[in-house]
Each structure stands twice: as structure tokens, then as C-alpha cells.
C-alpha atoms as an extended CHARMM CRD file, in Angstrom:
* protein
*
       120  EXT
         1         1  GLN       CA             -2.5920000000       -7.9750000000      -16.9020000000  PROA      1               0.0000000000
         2         2  VAL       CA             -0.8320000000       -6.2540000000      -14.0140000000  PROA      2               0.0000000000
         3         3  GLN       CA              1.5590000000       -7.7340000000      -11.4810000000  PROA      3               0.0000000000
         4         4  VAL       CA              2.4450000000       -6.0300000000       -8.2020000000  PROA      4               0.0000000000
         5         5  VAL       CA              5.2420000000       -6.9400000000       -5.7950000000  PROA      5               0.0000000000
         6         6  GLU       CA              5.8080000000       -5.4590000000       -2.3300000000  PROA      6               0.0000000000
         7         7  SER       CA              8.9840000000       -5.2100000000       -0.3090000000  PROA      7               0.0000000000
         8         8  GLY       CA             10.3400000000       -3.4770000000        2.7800000000  PROA      8               0.0000000000
         9         9  GLY       CA              8.5260000000       -5.2060000000        5.6120000000  PROA      9               0.0000000000
        10        10  GLY       CA             10.2430000000       -6.3450000000        8.7570000000  PROA      10              0.0000000000
        11        11  LEU       CA             10.5180000000       -6.0190000000       12.5170000000  PROA      11              0.0000000000
        12        12  VAL       CA             10.6470000000       -2.5320000000       14.0060000000  PROA      12              0.0000000000
        13        13  GLN       CA             10.3910000000       -1.1340000000       17.5330000000  PROA      13              0.0000000000
        14        14  PRO       CA              7.4460000000        1.0310000000       18.6120000000  PROA      14              0.0000000000
        15        15  GLY       CA              8.0340000000        4.6160000000       17.5630000000  PROA      15              0.0000000000
        16        16  GLY       CA             10.2730000000        3.5400000000       14.7230000000  PROA      16              0.0000000000
        17        17  SER       CA              9.9020000000        3.9470000000       10.9840000000  PROA      17              0.0000000000
        18        18  LEU       CA              9.6980000000        1.6790000000        7.9960000000  PROA      18              0.0000000000
        19        19  ARG       CA              9.3260000000        2.2620000000        4.2730000000  PROA      19              0.0000000000
        20        20  LEU       CA              7.4180000000       -0.1010000000        2.0150000000  PROA      20              0.0000000000
        21        21  SER       CA              7.7940000000       -0.2470000000       -1.7510000000  PROA      21              0.0000000000
        22        22  CYS       CA              5.5470000000       -1.7100000000       -4.4200000000  PROA      22              0.0000000000
        23        23  ALA       CA              6.4450000000       -2.1410000000       -8.0760000000  PROA      23              0.0000000000
        24        24  ALA       CA              3.8180000000       -2.7090000000      -10.7490000000  PROA      24              0.0000000000
        25        25  SER       CA              4.4910000000       -4.3130000000      -14.1090000000  PROA      25              0.0000000000
        26        26  GLY       CA              2.5400000000       -5.4350000000      -17.1370000000  PROA      26              0.0000000000
        27        27  ASP       CA             -0.2230000000       -3.2130000000      -18.5150000000  PROA      27              0.0000000000
        28        28  ILE       CA              0.6350000000       -0.3380000000      -16.2200000000  PROA      28              0.0000000000
        29        29  GLY       CA             -1.0200000000        2.1820000000      -18.5400000000  PROA      29              0.0000000000
        30        30  SER       CA             -4.4190000000        0.9750000000      -17.3470000000  PROA      30              0.0000000000
        31        31  ILE       CA             -3.7160000000        1.6090000000      -13.6600000000  PROA      31              0.0000000000
        32        32  TYR       CA             -5.9380000000        4.2770000000      -12.1570000000  PROA      32              0.0000000000
        33        33  ALA       CA             -4.7420000000        4.1620000000       -8.5620000000  PROA      33              0.0000000000
        34        34  MET       CA             -2.2480000000        2.3860000000       -6.3530000000  PROA      34              0.0000000000
        35        35  GLY       CA             -2.2970000000        1.9990000000       -2.6270000000  PROA      35              0.0000000000
        36        36  TRP       CA             -1.8450000000       -0.0620000000        0.4780000000  PROA      36              0.0000000000
        37        37  TYR       CA             -4.0960000000       -2.3140000000        2.5280000000  PROA      37              0.0000000000
        38        38  ARG       CA             -3.2880000000       -4.3290000000        5.6090000000  PROA      38              0.0000000000
        39        39  GLN       CA             -4.6570000000       -7.3620000000        7.3860000000  PROA      39              0.0000000000
        40        40  ALA       CA             -3.9600000000       -8.2200000000       11.0030000000  PROA      40              0.0000000000
        41        41  PRO       CA             -4.5530000000      -11.6960000000       12.4560000000  PROA      41              0.0000000000
        42        42  GLY       CA             -8.2650000000      -12.3250000000       12.9040000000  PROA      42              0.0000000000
        43        43  MET       CA             -9.1570000000       -9.0680000000       11.1700000000  PROA      43              0.0000000000
        44        44  GLN       CA            -10.4530000000       -8.1440000000        7.7350000000  PROA      44              0.0000000000
        45        45  ARG       CA             -8.2750000000       -6.4180000000        5.1870000000  PROA      45              0.0000000000
        46        46  GLU       CA             -8.5530000000       -2.6440000000        5.5060000000  PROA      46              0.0000000000
        47        47  LEU       CA             -7.4660000000        0.4130000000        3.5710000000  PROA      47              0.0000000000
        48        48  VAL       CA             -4.2860000000        2.1080000000        4.7520000000  PROA      48              0.0000000000
        49        49  ALA       CA             -3.6380000000        4.6670000000        2.0220000000  PROA      49              0.0000000000
        50        50  ASP       CA             -4.4600000000        5.0920000000       -1.6470000000  PROA      50              0.0000000000
        51        51  LYS       CA             -3.3900000000        7.5320000000       -4.3490000000  PROA      51              0.0000000000
        52        52  THR       CA             -4.9580000000        8.0690000000       -7.7630000000  PROA      52              0.0000000000
        53        53  ASN       CA             -3.1850000000        9.0610000000      -10.9640000000  PROA      53              0.0000000000
        54        54  ALA       CA             -4.6050000000       12.5610000000      -10.5430000000  PROA      54              0.0000000000
        55        55  GLY       CA             -3.0150000000       12.8530000000       -7.1180000000  PROA      55              0.0000000000
        56        56  SER       CA             -5.9910000000       12.3450000000       -4.8210000000  PROA      56              0.0000000000
        57        57  ILE       CA             -5.0010000000       10.6280000000       -1.5820000000  PROA      57              0.0000000000
        58        58  ASN       CA             -7.0350000000        8.7820000000        1.0090000000  PROA      58              0.0000000000
        59        59  TYR       CA             -5.6930000000        7.7460000000        4.4090000000  PROA      59              0.0000000000
        60        60  ALA       CA             -7.2240000000        5.6030000000        7.0660000000  PROA      60              0.0000000000
        61        61  ALA       CA             -7.9520000000        7.6940000000       10.1410000000  PROA      61              0.0000000000
        62        62  SER       CA             -5.7060000000        5.4530000000       12.2140000000  PROA      62              0.0000000000
        63        63  VAL       CA             -2.6120000000        6.2920000000       10.1430000000  PROA      63              0.0000000000
        64        64  ARG       CA             -3.2780000000        9.8810000000        9.0810000000  PROA      64              0.0000000000
        65        65  GLY       CA             -0.4400000000       12.1050000000       10.2300000000  PROA      65              0.0000000000
        66        66  ARG       CA              1.9370000000        9.1590000000       10.6650000000  PROA      66              0.0000000000
        67        67  PHE       CA              2.0620000000        7.4940000000        7.2460000000  PROA      67              0.0000000000
        68        68  ILE       CA              2.8180000000        9.0910000000        3.8770000000  PROA      68              0.0000000000
        69        69  ILE       CA              1.9880000000        7.5580000000        0.5140000000  PROA      69              0.0000000000
        70        70  SER       CA              3.8370000000        8.5950000000       -2.6270000000  PROA      70              0.0000000000
        71        71  ARG       CA              4.1160000000        7.4870000000       -6.2570000000  PROA      71              0.0000000000
        72        72  ASP       CA              6.8210000000        8.0290000000       -8.8460000000  PROA      72              0.0000000000
        73        73  ASN       CA              6.2950000000        9.9860000000      -12.0550000000  PROA      73              0.0000000000
        74        74  ALA       CA              5.7720000000        6.8540000000      -14.1340000000  PROA      74              0.0000000000
        75        75  LYS       CA              3.0140000000        5.7470000000      -11.7460000000  PROA      75              0.0000000000
        76        76  ASN       CA              4.3470000000        2.2330000000      -11.6470000000  PROA      76              0.0000000000
        77        77  THR       CA              5.7990000000        2.3470000000       -8.1350000000  PROA      77              0.0000000000
        78        78  VAL       CA              4.1570000000        3.3130000000       -4.8680000000  PROA      78              0.0000000000
        79        79  TYR       CA              5.7490000000        3.8330000000       -1.4610000000  PROA      79              0.0000000000
        80        80  LEU       CA              4.4700000000        3.9310000000        2.0700000000  PROA      80              0.0000000000
        81        81  GLN       CA              6.5730000000        5.8000000000        4.6120000000  PROA      81              0.0000000000
        82        82  MET       CA              5.4770000000        4.5760000000        8.0280000000  PROA      82              0.0000000000
        83        83  ASN       CA              6.4600000000        6.7210000000       11.0110000000  PROA      83              0.0000000000
        84        84  SER       CA              5.6900000000        6.5740000000       14.7280000000  PROA      84              0.0000000000
        85        85  LEU       CA              4.8040000000        2.9250000000       14.3840000000  PROA      85              0.0000000000
        86        86  LYS       CA              2.5950000000        1.3070000000       16.9950000000  PROA      86              0.0000000000
        87        87  PRO       CA              2.0830000000       -2.3560000000       17.9050000000  PROA      87              0.0000000000
        88        88  GLU       CA             -1.4190000000       -2.1370000000       16.4570000000  PROA      88              0.0000000000
        89        89  ASP       CA              0.1600000000       -1.4290000000       13.0600000000  PROA      89              0.0000000000
        90        90  THR       CA              1.3740000000       -5.0280000000       13.0090000000  PROA      90              0.0000000000
        91        91  ALA       CA             -0.1410000000       -6.7090000000        9.9660000000  PROA      91              0.0000000000
        92        92  VAL       CA              0.5310000000       -8.0830000000        6.5360000000  PROA      92              0.0000000000
        93        93  TYR       CA              0.6090000000       -5.1290000000        4.1740000000  PROA      93              0.0000000000
        94        94  TYR       CA             -0.6740000000       -5.6040000000        0.6380000000  PROA      94              0.0000000000
        95        95  CYS       CA             -0.1430000000       -3.4140000000       -2.3750000000  PROA      95              0.0000000000
        96        96  ARG       CA             -3.1640000000       -2.8530000000       -4.6050000000  PROA      96              0.0000000000
        97        97  ALA       CA             -3.2800000000       -1.5850000000       -8.1630000000  PROA      97              0.0000000000
        98        98  LEU       CA             -6.6890000000       -0.4620000000       -9.3940000000  PROA      98              0.0000000000
        99        99  GLU       CA             -7.1770000000       -0.9970000000      -13.1110000000  PROA      99              0.0000000000
       100       100  ILE       CA             -9.7960000000        0.9070000000      -15.0900000000  PROA      100             0.0000000000
       101       101  LYS       CA            -10.3520000000        0.2480000000      -18.7870000000  PROA      101             0.0000000000
       102       102  HSD       CA            -12.9440000000        1.6590000000      -21.1340000000  PROA      102             0.0000000000
       103       103  GLY       CA            -16.0140000000       -0.5610000000      -21.2560000000  PROA      103             0.0000000000
       104       104  ALA       CA            -14.9810000000       -2.6650000000      -18.2670000000  PROA      104             0.0000000000
       105       105  ASN       CA            -15.5300000000       -2.6280000000      -14.5360000000  PROA      105             0.0000000000
       106       106  PRO       CA            -12.6290000000       -1.6820000000      -12.2760000000  PROA      106             0.0000000000
       107       107  TYR       CA            -10.3600000000       -4.5650000000      -11.3610000000  PROA      107             0.0000000000
       108       108  ASP       CA             -8.0530000000       -4.9700000000       -8.3710000000  PROA      108             0.0000000000
       109       109  TYR       CA             -4.6080000000       -6.5230000000       -8.6040000000  PROA      109             0.0000000000
       110       110  TRP       CA             -2.9970000000       -7.5590000000       -5.3300000000  PROA      110             0.0000000000
       111       111  GLY       CA              0.5630000000       -8.1450000000       -4.2800000000  PROA      111             0.0000000000
       112       112  GLN       CA              1.6780000000      -11.1160000000       -2.2310000000  PROA      112             0.0000000000
       113       113  GLY       CA              1.9410000000       -9.1180000000        0.9830000000  PROA      113             0.0000000000
       114       114  THR       CA              4.8250000000       -8.1320000000        3.2290000000  PROA      114             0.0000000000
       115       115  GLN       CA              4.8660000000       -8.6500000000        6.9980000000  PROA      115             0.0000000000
       116       116  VAL       CA              5.2670000000       -5.6410000000        9.2800000000  PROA      116             0.0000000000
       117       117  THR       CA              5.7770000000       -6.3900000000       12.9620000000  PROA      117             0.0000000000
       118       118  VAL       CA              6.0110000000       -3.6010000000       15.5460000000  PROA      118             0.0000000000
       119       119  SER       CA              7.3920000000       -4.9250000000       18.8060000000  PROA      119             0.0000000000
       120       120  SER       CA             10.0850000000       -4.1590000000       21.3420000000  PROA      120             0.0000000000
């Protein structure tokens, strides 16, 4: 089993920056990818950025060029550097760890979420 915990959310002015962190624990050897999703009020949860163990990265078009995802060498922590923040970035941000084991379907583990509010 894998547990993930996010931190780093808060209130920031438009154009500002924020850095989110997510720590994974438990059976971290089974994690294939870690990344970030977000959910705004009245909206569905959407991909923000994701990075696999091999280094492949996916960004949502709305954040490409502004956000940077990174992972440490142990692949148990993932970060999201958020720059040039806009009010439309306001959402609850969730960390996701994708687990892949031999003979089993992929499984998603979710963090509790951290609130990011972009407002003057």
C-alpha cells in the first residue's frame, strides 16, 4: 500500500509563484509515476503534470511553460513549481502515485489535497 501527502498550498497573488511537495510512503518500489491533478469548484479533476520513473513528463496545455514537475532520485517525492500563477489556477491540488505491479492492473493512490488560491 502507498500513502501520499501533499503540502505547500496557500494564497498567492496573480503572477506569483508557489511550490508544492508530495511525499510517498509505503510500497514505494511499485510506483511507476507520480504527478499532480487539480479540481476547481464545479469542475472535474484534471491532469496538471505527471512524470514517470523513466523520466517522461506530461503537462496540461494550460500550464505548459509555467509549471515544472520534478522528482527526487529515490522517486518517493514529487514537486510542482508553479510560476506566473493566474486566478484560473485556483483549485485543490492532488498528488497521485500510479502503482504498477506484475499481474495486476494499475492502481491510483491519491493524496488529501492542498488548496491553492490565486487572488489579489
